[in-house]
C-alpha positions in Angstrom: 37.8 -4.4 3.0 36.5 -4.0 6.5 34.3 -6.6 8.1 31.4 -4.0 7.9 31.8 -3.8 4.1 31.7 -7.6 3.6 28.4 -8.4 1.9 26.1 -10.7 4.0 24.7 -13.8 2.3 21.3 -13.1 0.9 21.6 -9.4 1.3 21.4 -7.0 -1.6 22.4 -3.4 -1.7 20.9 -1.3 -4.6 23.3 1.0 -6.5 23.2 4.8 -5.7 20.4 6.8 -7.3 19.9 10.3 -8.7 16.8 12.4 -8.6 13.7 12.1 -6.6 10.2 10.8 -7.1 9.2 10.0 -10.7 12.6 11.0 -12.1 14.6 8.8 -9.7 17.1 6.6 -11.6 20.3 4.7 -11.0 23.4 6.7 -11.2 25.0 5.6 -14.5 28.5 6.5 -13.2 28.1 4.2 -10.2 27.0 1.2 -12.3 29.5 -1.5 -13.3 29.6 -5.0 -14.8 29.0 -6.4 -11.3 25.6 -4.7 -11.3 24.6 -6.6 -14.5 24.4 -3.5 -16.6 25.7 -5.1 -19.8 23.2 -6.6 -22.2 24.9 -7.4 -25.5 21.7 -8.4 -27.2 19.7 -5.2 -26.4 20.1 -3.6 -29.8 19.1 -6.7 -31.7 16.1 -7.3 -29.3 15.0 -3.6 -29.7 15.1 -4.0 -33.5 13.1 -7.2 -33.4 10.5 -5.6 -31.2 10.2 -2.6 -33.4 9.7 -4.8 -36.5 7.1 -6.9 -34.8 5.2 -3.8 -33.6 5.2 -2.4 -37.2 3.3 -5.3 -38.5 
């Protein structure tokens, strides 16, 4: 890793994106565990939210 590639303290760099304007989104192929893309409880949370909105 070059000195230029070393992250600076307090500096964040967003992942690459695809698209433009309203359809702009993060490139799923560029995301990794380091980006915090894993959420093990997402399915359970979604089901709970769906059940509570059905009431």
